[in-house]
LUMVEX-78000 format. One record per residue: x, y, z of N, C-alpha, C in turn; residue number from 0. Coordinates in steps of 0.001 Angstrom, whole numbers, padded with zeros to 6 digits. Layout:
BEGIN
+---------+---------+---------+---------+---------+---------+---------+---------+---------+-----+
|   neast |  nnorth |     nup |  caeast | canorth |    caup |   ceast |  cnorth |     cup | pos |
+---------+---------+---------+---------+---------+---------+---------+---------+---------+-----+
|       X |       Y |       Z |       X |       Y |       Z |       X |       Y |       Z | NUM |
...
+---------+---------+---------+---------+---------+---------+---------+---------+---------+-----+
//
This chain:
BEGIN
+---------+---------+---------+---------+---------+---------+---------+---------+---------+-----+
|   neast |  nnorth |     nup |  caeast | canorth |    caup |   ceast |  cnorth |     cup | pos |
+---------+---------+---------+---------+---------+---------+---------+---------+---------+-----+
|  011127 |  018704 | -002350 |  011494 |  018359 | -003716 |  012368 |  017112 | -003715 |   0 |
|  012217 |  016285 | -004750 |  012984 |  015057 | -004826 |  014474 |  015321 | -004935 |   1 |
|  014852 |  016454 | -005492 |  016276 |  016718 | -005636 |  016979 |  016824 | -004288 |   2 |
|  016233 |  017087 | -003208 |  016835 |  017115 | -001883 |  017149 |  015709 | -001391 |   3 |
|  016496 |  014740 | -001991 |  016609 |  013370 | -001531 |  017658 |  012599 | -002308 |   4 |
|  017880 |  012984 | -003548 |  018805 |  012281 | -004419 |  019869 |  013277 | -004839 |   5 |
|  021035 |  013143 | -004282 |  022084 |  014091 | -004580 |  023424 |  013476 | -004286 |   6 |
|  024505 |  013971 | -004918 |  025818 |  013469 | -004570 |  026124 |  013840 | -003123 |   7 |
|  026653 |  012877 | -002361 |  027014 |  013154 | -000980 |  028423 |  013717 | -000880 |   8 |
|  029286 |  013352 | -001824 |  030654 |  013850 | -001821 |  031042 |  014136 | -003250 |   9 |
|  032296 |  014519 | -003448 |  032773 |  014801 | -004796 |  033065 |  013532 | -005571 |  10 |
|  033067 |  012386 | -004892 |  033343 |  011134 | -005572 |  032084 |  010628 | -006249 |  11 |
|  032189 |  010236 | -007509 |  031020 |  009845 | -008273 |  030288 |  008652 | -007712 |  12 |
|  030990 |  007767 | -006948 |  030317 |  006574 | -006453 |  029582 |  006836 | -005155 |  13 |
|  029767 |  007979 | -004561 |  029104 |  008253 | -003285 |  027760 |  008918 | -003515 |  14 |
|  026765 |  008104 | -003817 |  025435 |  008617 | -004115 |  024466 |  008255 | -003020 |  15 |
|  023661 |  009214 | -002630 |  022548 |  008960 | -001709 |  021328 |  008765 | -002577 |  16 |
|  020714 |  007596 | -002498 |  019606 |  007313 | -003391 |  018385 |  006890 | -002619 |  17 |
|  017259 |  006966 | -003282 |  016022 |  006577 | -002637 |  015832 |  005075 | -002706 |  18 |
|  016745 |  004354 | -003322 |  016510 |  002955 | -003568 |  017138 |  002063 | -002513 |  19 |
|  018450 |  001849 | -002604 |  019067 |  000977 | -001629 |  020130 |  001668 | -000817 |  20 |
|  020998 |  002414 | -001436 |  022202 |  002824 | -000747 |  022174 |  004260 | -000266 |  21 |
|  022717 |  004470 |  000913 |  023110 |  005794 |  001365 |  024584 |  005752 |  001675 |  22 |
|  025267 |  006803 |  001340 |  026692 |  006841 |  001579 |  027052 |  008024 |  002446 |  23 |
|  028136 |  007873 |  003180 |  028698 |  008961 |  003961 |  030189 |  009022 |  003668 |  24 |
|  030733 |  010222 |  003628 |  032167 |  010351 |  003441 |  032864 |  009972 |  004745 |  25 |
|  033769 |  008998 |  004655 |  034519 |  008573 |  005830 |  035835 |  007995 |  005345 |  26 |
|  036765 |  008905 |  004999 |  038048 |  008491 |  004461 |  037882 |  007595 |  003238 |  27 |
|  036858 |  007933 |  002442 |  036646 |  007211 |  001198 |  035920 |  005894 |  001366 |  28 |
|  035588 |  005516 |  002588 |  034901 |  004250 |  002799 |  033397 |  004466 |  002806 |  29 |
|  032683 |  003443 |  002337 |  031236 |  003529 |  002283 |  030661 |  003074 |  003620 |  30 |
|  029650 |  003787 |  004106 |  028941 |  003396 |  005309 |  027479 |  003171 |  004975 |  31 |
|  026807 |  002440 |  005790 |  025363 |  002226 |  005670 |  024953 |  001780 |  004279 |  32 |
|  025462 |  000671 |  003814 |  024982 |  000080 |  002583 |  023825 | -000833 |  002940 |  33 |
|  022611 | -000429 |  002598 |  021427 | -001097 |  003133 |  021356 | -002547 |  002694 |  34 |
|  021583 | -002812 |  001419 |  021576 | -004196 |  000980 |  022987 | -004723 |  000827 |  35 |
|  023955 | -003845 |  000718 |  025339 | -004262 |  000597 |  025733 | -004409 | -000850 |  36 |
|  026670 | -003575 | -001326 |  027085 | -003658 | -002712 |  028032 | -004825 | -002935 |  37 |
|  028668 | -005318 | -001881 |  029585 | -006428 | -002011 |  028883 | -007746 | -001811 |  38 |
|  029638 | -008847 | -001904 |  029036 | -010157 | -001694 |  028577 | -010334 | -000268 |  39 |
|  027562 | -011146 | -000074 |  027045 | -011380 |  001263 |  028092 | -012088 |  002108 |  40 |
|  028180 | -011694 |  003384 |  029069 | -012375 |  004306 |  028568 | -013791 |  004516 |  41 |
|  027304 | -013960 |  004785 |  026623 | -015246 |  004807 |  025135 | -014951 |  004843 |  42 |
|  024357 | -015883 |  004339 |  022926 | -015657 |  004282 |  022271 | -016093 |  005579 |  43 |
|  021086 | -015575 |  005823 |  020310 | -015946 |  006996 |  018999 | -016558 |  006534 |  44 |
|  018382 | -017322 |  007397 |  017069 | -017888 |  007093 |  016032 | -016776 |  007217 |  45 |
|  015196 | -016657 |  006216 |  014220 | -015563 |  006223 |  012966 | -015974 |  005476 |  46 |
|  011916 | -015226 |  005720 |  010656 | -015367 |  005004 |  010363 | -014040 |  004328 |  47 |
|  010165 | -014058 |  003022 |  009741 | -012861 |  002292 |  008239 | -012970 |  002090 |  48 |
|  007508 | -011968 |  002540 |  006055 | -012006 |  002439 |  005515 | -010598 |  002215 |  49 |
|  004223 | -010545 |  001915 |  003558 | -009263 |  001719 |  003403 | -008537 |  003062 |  50 |
|  003575 | -007246 |  003039 |  003343 | -006431 |  004231 |  001885 | -006530 |  004652 |  51 |
|  001638 | -006577 |  005953 |  000271 | -006519 |  006445 |  000123 | -005329 |  007394 |  52 |
| -001091 | -004940 |  007755 | -001280 | -003732 |  008579 | -000506 | -003746 |  009888 |  53 |
| -000280 | -004917 |  010437 |  000463 | -004986 |  011682 |  001944 | -004731 |  011544 |  54 |
|  002439 | -004607 |  010293 |  003869 | -004392 |  010054 |  004255 | -002919 |  009958 |  55 |
|  003296 | -002016 |  009960 |  003588 | -000619 |  009631 |  004644 | -000026 |  010554 |  56 |
|  004512 | -000215 |  011847 |  005491 |  000349 |  012775 |  006860 | -000305 |  012597 |  57 |
|  006876 | -001607 |  012355 |  008143 | -002304 |  012173 |  008839 | -001861 |  010887 |  58 |
|  008064 | -001618 |  009837 |  008633 | -001125 |  008581 |  009269 |  000247 |  008797 |  59 |
|  008575 |  001121 |  009518 |  009137 |  002439 |  009815 |  010433 |  002303 |  010609 |  60 |
|  010465 |  001378 |  011557 |  011668 |  001180 |  012364 |  012832 |  000693 |  011503 |  61 |
|  012549 | -000173 |  010535 |  013602 | -000651 |  009637 |  014224 |  000513 |  008879 |  62 |
|  013395 |  001363 |  008280 |  013937 |  002481 |  007503 |  014619 |  003504 |  008409 |  63 |
|  014104 |  003678 |  009607 |  014721 |  004614 |  010541 |  016148 |  004168 |  010883 |  64 |
|  016322 |  002890 |  011112 |  017643 |  002388 |  011468 |  018548 |  002258 |  010244 |  65 |
|  017972 |  001832 |  009134 |  018771 |  001629 |  007933 |  019326 |  002930 |  007394 |  66 |
|  018601 |  004027 |  007579 |  019002 |  005292 |  006980 |  019440 |  006330 |  008004 |  67 |
|  019855 |  005885 |  009181 |  020511 |  006784 |  010134 |  019693 |  007997 |  010516 |  68 |
|  018840 |  007903 |  011473 |  018166 |  009101 |  011935 |  016852 |  008812 |  012621 |  69 |
|  016390 |  009789 |  013417 |  015113 |  009636 |  014098 |  013946 |  009724 |  013119 |  70 |
|  014104 |  010536 |  012076 |  013022 |  010704 |  011106 |  013606 |  010893 |  009709 |  71 |
|  014279 |  009856 |  009178 |  014811 |  009987 |  007816 |  013686 |  010128 |  006811 |  72 |
|  014008 |  010677 |  005657 |  013004 |  010938 |  004641 |  012258 |  009681 |  004210 |  73 |
|  012946 |  008534 |  004255 |  012319 |  007301 |  003808 |  011077 |  006939 |  004617 |  74 |
|  011093 |  007225 |  005908 |  009954 |  006877 |  006759 |  008714 |  007645 |  006317 |  75 |
|  008841 |  008947 |  006139 |  007709 |  009755 |  005693 |  007293 |  009420 |  004275 |  76 |
|  008270 |  009090 |  003428 |  007937 |  008753 |  002046 |  007063 |  007505 |  001984 |  77 |
|  007437 |  006467 |  002724 |  006631 |  005245 |  002717 |  005221 |  005534 |  003246 |  78 |
|  005115 |  006352 |  004271 |  003800 |  006699 |  004816 |  002940 |  007395 |  003768 |  79 |
|  003521 |  008355 |  003054 |  002751 |  009079 |  002034 |  002407 |  008181 |  000847 |  80 |
|  003344 |  007342 |  000453 |  003049 |  006422 | -000646 |  001926 |  005463 | -000276 |  81 |
|  001938 |  004991 |  000960 |  000941 |  004023 |  001400 | -000477 |  004593 |  001312 |  82 |
| -000619 |  005899 |  001456 | -001947 |  006521 |  001412 | -002247 |  007156 |  000055 |  83 |
| -001396 |  006885 | -000935 | -001594 |  007490 | -002258 | -002140 |  006471 | -003252 |  84 |
| -002548 |  006982 | -004410 | -003036 |  006111 | -005474 | -001905 |  005288 | -006086 |  85 |
| -000666 |  005649 | -005797 |  000474 |  004934 | -006368 |  000778 |  003627 | -005648 |  86 |
|  000200 |  003447 | -004469 |  000527 |  002276 | -003649 |  000020 |  000990 | -004305 |  87 |
|  000876 | -000017 | -004335 |  000519 | -001337 | -004858 |  000687 | -002319 | -003702 |  88 |
| -000372 | -002650 | -002979 | -000242 | -003455 | -001753 |  000460 | -004789 | -001970 |  89 |
|  000227 | -005397 | -003132 |  000827 | -006701 | -003403 |  002342 | -006631 | -003532 |  90 |
|  002877 | -005433 | -003734 |  004306 | -005276 | -003987 |  005001 | -004466 | -002896 |  91 |
|  004404 | -004438 | -001718 |  005092 | -003935 | -000531 |  005449 | -005164 |  000293 |  92 |
|  006718 | -005510 |  000319 |  007170 | -006780 |  000855 |  008087 | -006581 |  002059 |  93 |
|  008012 | -007510 |  002983 |  008912 | -007487 |  004132 |  009705 | -008775 |  004182 |  94 |
|  010902 | -008675 |  004767 |  011718 | -009839 |  005071 |  011603 | -010091 |  006567 |  95 |
|  011193 | -011282 |  006915 |  011019 | -011644 |  008318 |  012150 | -012597 |  008720 |  96 |
|  012882 | -012225 |  009750 |  013974 | -013048 |  010260 |  013697 | -013333 |  011729 |  97 |
|  013678 | -014593 |  012081 |  013408 | -015003 |  013465 |  012110 | -014386 |  013995 |  98 |
|  011115 | -014285 |  013128 |  009807 | -013802 |  013538 |  009634 | -012303 |  013580 |  99 |
|  010667 | -011543 |  013191 |  010584 | -010081 |  013223 |  010909 | -009496 |  011859 | 100 |
|  010305 | -008341 |  011563 |  010561 | -007665 |  010287 |  011971 | -007091 |  010297 | 101 |
|  012766 | -007512 |  009317 |  014164 | -007089 |  009238 |  014471 | -006294 |  007976 | 102 |
|  013526 | -006254 |  007034 |  013756 | -005518 |  005800 |  012440 | -005218 |  005113 | 103 |
|  012468 | -004244 |  004232 |  011251 | -003839 |  003516 |  011613 | -003242 |  002167 | 104 |
|  010769 | -003507 |  001187 |  010876 | -002867 | -000122 |  009470 | -002638 | -000644 | 105 |
|  009300 | -001580 | -001411 |  008009 | -001373 | -002069 |  008223 | -000921 | -003505 | 106 |
|  007299 | -001359 | -004353 |  007206 | -000882 | -005726 |  005915 | -000088 | -005835 | 107 |
|  006000 |  001085 | -006441 |  004831 |  001952 | -006540 |  004623 |  002401 | -007979 | 108 |
|  003415 |  002884 | -008253 |  003046 |  003308 | -009601 |  003885 |  004500 | -010057 | 109 |
|  004302 |  004424 | -011296 |  005001 |  005514 | -011964 |  004554 |  005469 | -013420 | 110 |
|  005082 |  006365 | -014230 |  004693 |  006367 | -015641 |  005903 |  006595 | -016541 | 111 |
|  005807 |  006069 | -017733 |  006686 |  006447 | -018848 |  005752 |  007006 | -019905 | 112 |
|  005751 |  008330 | -020028 |  004730 |  009023 | -020807 |  003352 |  008569 | -020304 | 113 |
|  002542 |  007941 | -021128 |  001199 |  007536 | -020682 |  001132 |  006071 | -020247 | 114 |
|  002263 |  005388 | -020226 |  002293 |  003966 | -019868 |  002545 |  003799 | -018375 | 115 |
|  001736 |  002984 | -017720 |  001944 |  002689 | -016301 |  003112 |  001729 | -016132 | 116 |
|  004036 |  002106 | -015249 |  005182 |  001269 | -014910 |  005326 |  001286 | -013392 | 117 |
|  006440 |  000773 | -012884 |  006687 |  000749 | -011450 |  008020 |  001404 | -011115 | 118 |
|  008073 |  001979 | -009911 |  009316 |  002522 | -009366 |  009674 |  001727 | -008117 | 119 |
|  010946 |  001433 | -007941 |  011402 |  000699 | -006767 |  011993 |  001659 | -005758 | 120 |
|  011568 |  001499 | -004507 |  012150 |  002268 | -003424 |  011092 |  002946 | -002573 | 121 |
|  011440 |  003135 | -001292 |  012714 |  002773 | -000686 |  012834 |  001265 | -000418 | 122 |
|  014070 |  000840 | -000204 |  014347 | -000498 |  000279 |  015302 | -000342 |  001455 | 123 |
|  015022 | -001031 |  002540 |  015865 | -000905 |  003724 |  016008 | -002233 |  004441 | 124 |
|  017162 | -002424 |  005062 |  017455 | -003622 |  005836 |  018088 | -003186 |  007153 | 125 |
|  017714 | -003825 |  008245 |  018318 | -003498 |  009534 |  019841 | -003598 |  009451 | 126 |
|  020553 | -002657 |  010051 |  022012 | -002632 |  009931 |  022692 | -003957 |  010277 | 127 |
|  022229 | -004633 |  011296 |  022876 | -005872 |  011700 |  022702 | -007019 |  010734 | 128 |
|  021787 | -006859 |  009766 |  021529 | -007920 |  008794 |  021891 | -007513 |  007376 | 129 |
|  022544 | -006389 |  007220 |  023005 | -005990 |  005901 |  024171 | -006885 |  005487 | 130 |
|  024245 | -007140 |  004171 |  025241 | -008027 |  003593 |  025062 | -009467 |  004065 | 131 |
|  023824 | -009825 |  004348 |  023502 | -011201 |  004692 |  022445 | -011772 |  003740 | 132 |
|  022262 | -011138 |  002596 |  021361 | -011655 |  001589 |  019925 | -011180 |  001683 | 133 |
|  019618 | -010360 |  002693 |  018230 | -009914 |  002878 |  017824 | -008959 |  001759 | 134 |
|  018659 | -007985 |  001475 |  018336 | -007031 |  000418 |  018174 | -007710 | -000932 | 135 |
|  019074 | -008641 | -001240 |  018969 | -009358 | -002519 |  017686 | -010171 | -002595 | 136 |
|  017316 | -010810 | -001494 |  016076 | -011590 | -001484 |  014865 | -010698 | -001725 | 137 |
|  014854 | -009519 | -001100 |  013759 | -008578 | -001319 |  013713 | -008119 | -002768 | 138 |
|  014878 | -007837 | -003337 |  014918 | -007403 | -004730 |  014354 | -008472 | -005653 | 139 |
|  014806 | -009702 | -005501 |  014337 | -010777 | -006381 |  012837 | -010997 | -006222 | 140 |
|  012344 | -010958 | -004987 |  010914 | -011165 | -004757 |  010089 | -010045 | -005373 | 141 |
|  010539 | -008801 | -005215 |  009800 | -007664 | -005766 |  009760 | -007717 | -007288 | 142 |
|  010893 | -008012 | -007906 |  010933 | -008068 | -009364 |  010117 | -009244 | -009896 | 143 |
|  010186 | -010383 | -009204 |  009376 | -011522 | -009622 |  007892 | -011233 | -009487 | 144 |
|  007511 | -010542 | -008410 |  006112 | -010185 | -008230 |  005622 | -009234 | -009299 | 145 |
|  006465 | -008256 | -009658 |  006091 | -007310 | -010710 |  005911 | -008021 | -012045 | 146 |
|  006810 | -008944 | -012352 |  006719 | -009690 | -013603 |  005451 | -010538 | -013619 | 147 |
|  005139 | -011178 | -012500 |  003933 | -012021 | -012427 |  002658 | -011209 | -012592 | 148 |
|  002713 | -009910 | -012243 |  001553 | -009038 | -012407 |  001476 | -008429 | -013805 | 149 |
|  002356 | -008858 | -014694 |  002388 | -008354 | -016077 |  002730 | -006872 | -016153 | 150 |
|  003561 | -006411 | -015241 |  004067 | -005045 | -015334 |  005193 | -005013 | -016369 | 151 |
|  005353 | -003910 | -017103 |  006358 | -003899 | -018171 |  007789 | -003642 | -017705 | 152 |
|  007955 | -002838 | -016641 |  009310 | -002536 | -016201 |  009289 | -001931 | -014809 | 153 |
|  010460 | -001968 | -014184 |  010682 | -001340 | -012883 |  011851 | -000376 | -013038 | 154 |
|  011703 |  000829 | -012507 |  012750 |  001843 | -012622 |  013221 |  002276 | -011243 | 155 |
|  014451 |  002791 | -011191 |  014994 |  003314 | -009944 |  016157 |  004247 | -010236 | 156 |
|  016556 |  004977 | -009222 |  017813 |  005708 | -009216 |  018712 |  004993 | -008225 | 157 |
|  019875 |  004544 | -008667 |  020691 |  003786 | -007743 |  022103 |  003552 | -008229 | 158 |
|  022848 |  002860 | -007402 |  024275 |  002648 | -007610 |  024525 |  001774 | -008839 | 159 |
|  025432 |  002230 | -009689 |  025705 |  001537 | -010947 |  026456 |  000230 | -010746 | 160 |
|  027066 |  000029 | -009600 |  027790 | -001214 | -009337 |  026917 | -002274 | -008673 | 161 |
|  025711 | -001901 | -008255 |  024881 | -002837 | -007504 |  023726 | -003397 | -008319 | 162 |
|  022940 | -002542 | -008955 |  021690 | -002978 | -009557 |  021810 | -003802 | -010831 | 163 |
|  022868 | -003671 | -011624 |  022973 | -004535 | -012805 |  022938 | -006030 | -012483 | 164 |
|  023317 | -006427 | -011271 |  023257 | -007853 | -010926 |  021817 | -008375 | -010905 | 165 |
|  020850 | -007451 | -010825 |  019436 | -007834 | -010861 |  018822 | -007599 | -012234 | 166 |
|  019654 | -007325 | -013214 |  019162 | -007137 | -014580 |  018846 | -005709 | -014960 | 167 |
|  019190 | -004735 | -014119 |  018922 | -003335 | -014453 |  019926 | -002839 | -015481 | 168 |
|  019427 | -002003 | -016384 |  020260 | -001374 | -017411 |  019972 |  000126 | -017411 | 169 |
|  020830 |  000865 | -018032 |  020607 |  002304 | -018159 |  019290 |  002580 | -018864 | 170 |
|  018488 |  003483 | -018285 |  017236 |  003841 | -018936 |  017464 |  004432 | -020313 | 171 |
|  018505 |  005223 | -020436 |  018819 |  005859 | -021714 |  019031 |  004828 | -022810 | 172 |
|  019599 |  003675 | -022452 |  019907 |  002650 | -023457 |  018661 |  002055 | -024094 | 173 |
|  017511 |  002216 | -023454 |  016260 |  001696 | -024022 |  015264 |  002817 | -024302 | 174 |
|  015767 |  004044 | -024371 |  014921 |  005167 | -024777 |  014033 |  005731 | -023691 | 175 |
|  014407 |  005524 | -022420 |  013614 |  006050 | -021307 |  014495 |  006993 | -020494 | 176 |
|  014013 |  008208 | -020300 |  014764 |  009230 | -019568 |  013962 |  009699 | -018364 | 177 |
|  014624 |  009987 | -017248 |  013903 |  010563 | -016105 |  013480 |  011983 | -016401 | 178 |
|  012469 |  012472 | -015693 |  011989 |  013824 | -015969 |  012939 |  014899 | -015440 | 179 |
|  013942 |  014503 | -014674 |  014991 |  015423 | -014240 |  016291 |  014997 | -014911 | 180 |
|  016799 |  015743 | -015888 |  017985 |  015312 | -016639 |  019196 |  015002 | -015767 | 181 |
|  019307 |  015655 | -014629 |  020476 |  015428 | -013770 |  020497 |  014021 | -013181 | 182 |
|  019375 |  013295 | -013250 |  019330 |  011938 | -012708 |  019779 |  010890 | -013717 | 183 |
|  019978 |  011272 | -014962 |  020170 |  010295 | -016039 |  021297 |  009309 | -015771 | 184 |
|  022392 |  009776 | -015159 |  023552 |  008896 | -014992 |  023264 |  007717 | -014078 | 185 |
|  022336 |  007863 | -013117 |  022035 |  006798 | -012175 |  020615 |  006239 | -012337 | 186 |
|  019958 |  006605 | -013431 |  018605 |  006123 | -013693 |  018692 |  004790 | -014432 | 187 |
|  018055 |  003760 | -013853 |  018139 |  002411 | -014409 |  016755 |  001773 | -014468 | 188 |
|  016607 |  000833 | -015389 |  015329 |  000133 | -015539 |  015584 | -001364 | -015634 | 189 |
|  014626 | -002118 | -015127 |  014624 | -003582 | -015270 |  013450 | -003924 | -016175 | 190 |
|  013761 | -004414 | -017362 |  012728 | -004751 | -018335 |  012127 | -006103 | -017988 | 191 |
|  010808 | -006181 | -017995 |  010104 | -007412 | -017647 |  009460 | -008015 | -018900 | 192 |
|  008799 | -009167 | -018729 |  008320 | -009923 | -019892 |  007367 | -009119 | -020773 | 193 |
|  006575 | -008231 | -020178 |  005591 | -007492 | -020972 |  006157 | -006221 | -021597 | 194 |
|  007408 | -005929 | -021353 |  008008 | -004729 | -021948 |  008039 | -004853 | -023466 | 195 |
|  007812 | -003724 | -024106 |  007870 | -003645 | -025563 |  008767 | -002474 | -025926 | 196 |
|  009596 | -002596 | -026951 |  010498 | -001497 | -027322 |  009798 | -000178 | -027615 | 197 |
|  008499 | -000234 | -027905 |  007772 |  001014 | -028154 |  007534 |  001797 | -026866 | 198 |
|  007765 |  001186 | -025708 |  007564 |  001858 | -024418 |  008780 |  002716 | -024108 | 199 |
|  008807 |  003875 | -024671 |  009909 |  004806 | -024457 |  009327 |  006178 | -024131 | 200 |
|  010172 |  007058 | -023625 |  009705 |  008396 | -023289 |  010252 |  008844 | -021957 | 201 |
|  009458 |  009647 | -021247 |  009904 |  010282 | -020005 |  009300 |  009575 | -018800 | 202 |
|  010183 |  009193 | -017884 |  009759 |  008533 | -016648 |  009439 |  009578 | -015586 | 203 |
|  008365 |  009329 | -014849 |  007995 |  010211 | -013750 |  007529 |  009380 | -012558 | 204 |
|  008066 |  009726 | -011373 |  007649 |  009088 | -010128 |  006242 |  009531 | -009734 | 205 |
|  005678 |  008833 | -008750 |  004428 |  009252 | -008118 |  004649 |  010553 | -007348 | 206 |
|  003587 |  011296 | -007145 |  003659 |  012633 | -006533 |  004387 |  012672 | -005190 | 207 |
|  004217 |  011676 | -004294 |  004887 |  011800 | -002987 |  006399 |  011946 | -003082 | 208 |
|  007021 |  011425 | -004122 |  008459 |  011576 | -004255 |  008871 |  013026 | -004469 | 209 |
|  008010 |  013798 | -005073 |  008330 |  015198 | -005365 |  007955 |  016127 | -004225 | 210 |
|  007328 |  015592 | -003207 |  006920 |  016414 | -002056 |  007942 |  016398 | -000935 | 211 |
|  009057 |  015699 | -001140 |  010046 |  015550 | -000066 |  010751 |  016863 |  000209 | 212 |
+---------+---------+---------+---------+---------+---------+---------+---------+---------+-----+
//
């Protein structure tokens, strides 16, 4: 169930484990493993953002494995299931290549708001050694630009309220869109794209693989 994947990690409201960018661990109140980094980049690195190709599959799994702490974190299996589902959008599975190697990955997959097709963002992961170096932000901008160019109406996610607004995300509730699980409402956000229309309101639902976790 998706509720096993998205839950408060501690009693502090900012410590959220999400399927999008951030995982948190309690460590004397300090945040660990911020995949894209909620703070400003220490410095940027030279990178190439491109579409994932079949030869990247193992490297993408390795990125999520390292980014999310574990031999088999949920993100690795989720990407595998999404890739073989009808929700997969090949043009919007992107990798960041640094020095010739895959260092980050993000995917946007099919979701719905009532009967309207939209996109969901996540997972997104960056190798620990390259977090807070602009890789996550570059992936976010590329994914959102690609979605807009494809005439998609919006992108939705569950994520940290201090991080995603910098990319134009707003509360889903503020535009009449609610997640199908009411407990997610506080961290449910949407990025409205050029084709969005105010009549596109209702209940958001992820693709089936998210609910099989």
